[in-house]
C-alpha positions in Angstrom: -1.6 -10.6 32.6 0.4 -8.0 34.5 3.7 -9.7 33.4 2.7 -9.2 29.8 1.9 -5.6 30.4 5.2 -5.1 32.2 7.1 -6.7 29.3 5.2 -4.4 26.9 6.1 -1.3 28.9 9.8 -2.3 29.1 10.3 -2.7 25.4 12.7 -0.2 24.0 10.3 1.1 21.4 7.7 2.1 23.9 10.2 4.0 26.0 11.5 5.8 22.9 7.9 6.8 21.9 7.2 7.9 25.5 10.3 10.1 25.6 9.4 11.5 22.2 5.9 12.4 23.3 7.2 14.2 26.4 9.7 16.2 24.2 7.0 17.0 21.7 4.7 18.3 24.4 7.5 20.5 25.8 8.1 21.9 22.3 4.4 22.3 21.7 4.3 24.7 24.7 7.3 26.6 23.4 6.0 26.9 19.9 2.5 28.0 21.2 4.2 30.8 23.1 6.1 31.8 20.0 3.0 32.0 17.8 1.0 33.7 20.5 3.6 36.3 21.4 5.4 36.9 18.1 3.4 35.7 15.1 0.0 36.9 16.3 1.2 40.5 16.8 2.8 40.5 13.4 -0.4 39.3 11.8 -2.4 41.9 13.8 0.0 44.6 12.5 -0.6 43.5 8.9 -4.2 44.7 9.1 -2.9 48.2 8.9 -3.9 50.0 12.1 -7.5 49.0 12.2 -8.8 48.2 15.7 -10.6 44.9 16.2 -10.2 41.3 17.3 -7.6 40.5 14.6 -7.1 40.0 10.9 -10.3 38.9 9.4 -13.9 39.9 8.6 -17.0 40.6 10.7 -19.7 38.5 9.1 -22.7 40.2 10.8 -22.7 43.9 11.6 -22.7 44.2 15.4 -22.5 40.4 15.9 -19.6 40.5 18.3 -16.7 38.0 18.4 -19.0 35.1 17.6 -19.5 36.2 14.0 -15.9 37.3 13.4 -14.1 35.2 10.7 -10.6 35.3 12.3 -8.1 34.7 9.5 -5.2 35.8 11.7 -5.8 32.9 14.1 -6.0 30.5 11.3 -2.7 31.7 9.8 -1.2 31.4 13.2 -2.4 27.8 13.6 -0.9 26.9 10.2 2.4 28.4 11.2 2.3 26.6 14.6 1.6 23.3 12.9 4.5 23.7 10.4 6.9 24.7 13.1 5.8 21.9 15.4 6.0 19.2 12.7 9.5 20.5 11.7 10.7 20.2 15.3 9.2 16.7 15.7 10.8 15.6 12.4 14.3 17.1 12.9 14.6 16.4 16.7 12.8 13.1 17.0 12.4 11.3 13.6 15.8 12.0 12.1 17.8 10.9 15.2 15.6 7.8 15.6 16.2 6.9 12.0 19.9 7.1 12.4 19.9 5.1 15.6 17.8 2.4 14.0 20.0 2.4 10.9 23.0 1.7 13.1 21.1 -1.3 14.4 20.5 -2.4 10.8 16.7 -1.6 10.8 15.0 0.6 8.3 12.2 2.8 9.7 10.2 5.4 7.8 11.7 4.1 4.6 10.3 3.9 1.1 7.4 1.4 0.7 8.2 -1.9 -1.0 7.6 -2.0 -4.8 4.3 -3.5 -5.9 2.4 -4.4 -9.1 -1.3 -4.2 -9.9 -3.7 -7.0 -11.0 -5.6 -6.2 -14.1 -8.5 -8.6 -13.2 -9.4 -7.3 -9.7 -7.4 -4.1 -9.8 -5.7 -4.7 -6.5 -2.4 -2.8 -6.4 -0.6 -4.4 -3.5 0.9 -7.5 -5.2 4.5 -8.5 -4.7 6.4 -8.0 -8.0 7.6 -11.6 -7.9 4.0 -13.0 -7.4 2.8 -15.5 -9.9 -0.8 -15.4 -8.8 -3.0 -12.6 -7.4 -3.5 -13.0 -3.7 -7.0 -11.6 -3.9 -8.6 -13.2 -7.0 -6.1 -16.0 -7.7 -5.6 -14.9 -11.3 -2.2 -15.9 -12.8 0.3 -13.2 -13.2 2.5 -12.8 -16.3 6.2 -11.8 -16.2 5.2 -8.1 -16.8 2.4 -8.1 -14.3 -0.3 -8.9 -16.9 -2.7 -11.8 -16.4 -2.5 -14.9 -18.4 -5.5 -17.1 -19.0 -6.7 -18.8 -15.9 -7.6 -22.5 -16.3 -9.6 -24.2 -13.6 -7.8 -27.2 -11.9 -8.6 -30.6 -13.4 
């Protein structure tokens, strides 16, 4: 059992994913500091000199921070997410795709083409299939069903 676990950990894909997660965590901290120290003050400045907890609305008069609808924090979270996903894509996914392409493997590629069955409406059939894998109906050359005759 431990030998199988060791073999799993020593696979190249697991190491690549682990390194990617560590890099992503480091960038998460960096981007969090960027949104907290640069984006949030810009959003607070957009409210036009009003004092308060940030850009948003107080839902209940005198309700405190618990009833403040903080739009600024939400905008900041959206910006954080977009920046974080761009960093992950351009610094982890794109280089990984190029490394795998050099090895002759396609990752994150377009899905294989499929056709739909008009009998059961499944849409995951191989275009070359002659029968539906779900209902067994015969497939025509254009993806249309022909009459199904029971075996004699």
